[in-house]
Structure formats: structure tokens, C-alpha cells
C-alpha angles and dihedrals in degrees: 000000000000090000091053091047092052091047090049092050091047091050092049090051091050092048091049090050091047092048091050091049092046092046091051091046093051091072102045102281121233129215132199114221112198113200135173086254095051142281128313123193115204130190113212121215102224092166094055102035109021097161093049094046094046090047092049093046091050088058090045092052091050090050087236092146095050106111096012122125142225096252100174122045125172116176111228091019119051150306117236130198148130103098111068131061126222090273088059091248118144114242120227109260132198124252116299120263134226114275110250097185090124089075095103095249116129131218095248128158110293097017122131117228139175116259115219144168123259092284112080099231100050103097114126122146107340122093139173138211115221111238090192138012105289108186090166088071094055126107109276093014100068118091092251092044093237104084129185121304116244110208106162148010136226109250097175131016103042085140087061090051087051091049091052092045091051093055117121111252139207141179114269131171089354093306123118127214095035112155112249088220114057107247107199132197099223094187145332116211135178108246102173 
């Protein structure tokens, strides 16, 4: 009896949490990204890129991004993060998701997009924020035709994106465009 009661309470808590998450997600959820350079608020386009948003929010909920870094920064192009910790070790990601770049959203300044490998359907945890308009990353414009899926946009904190993008860079562990100063993502939390 007690075991069933505990299970019932746990299930109710999970369902309440799921309903809260779903309710927030129904109206373009927003997240707050706290970094060592300042805070960035991002609206996520659930209606245009549901797989990408749900994937991103699952990492947010698991606190996967907490303590990761912006490991690739190219002024006038983009800032990339979400996959490496402060020791420059790659975190273990979930399976890749389907590329949703055909959603009509463009890689414009301040938009959030999925990072991926050369193959179009290889995005998992890493993302980037466009520091400039990058039409060459859009669906149909990219060399492979697929492009990079935009799934959100910075609504506050573009000055923080600029500060990150303006950071001096170096080569580290065979990777170029690594900020000399470690720029950490302290946390990403769902705020709406």
C-alpha cells in the first residue's frame, strides 16, 4: 500500500512537471543562459523546430550544459558551445537528431542554431549563436544543401554575445578559434 502510494505521488509529480514543461513550451519557451560574461535570454521556436527545441530542452533539464564552455569563437561569424567542459573534454551526448533547417528560419544575427558535423543529420548537444547574418548556413544555401537549423533567437543579452565574440582566440588541442579566456556556461534554465 505504502509502495503504491509513493509510486502514485511520484507519478503525479512527474505529470505535474511534464504539464508545466509542456505548457511553457506551448508558447515559445524561453531560457536564461548564465555565462561568465553575463546573461543571455533566448526564445525557442518550438513551432518551427520541435525536434531541435525538445532536444535542447532535454539537455537543459538534465543540467548538461552547466559548466560547459564556448570553445569556438569567430568574431563576425558565430560563437559555439555546449559540448566541452572547462578541462576541454568532450561530454557524452545523446543520439543525433534530424536536421530541421528546412523550417524557413534564417541564420541571422542573434539566432540560435544547432551545430553539427559534415553530415546533415549529426546535431546532438552543441549549438551556436550567430554573431552576424550568415545566409551561407541556411537551408538551400549551404554547400550540402541542408544548412544549419535555427531554433531560437536571443531576446536579451546580445551585448554578451558581442563580448564573447570579441574575445581573443588561440589554437588549443588542435582546435582553432578557442577563446584565450575560458568562457563558461554556468547554467541554462527554462524561465517561461
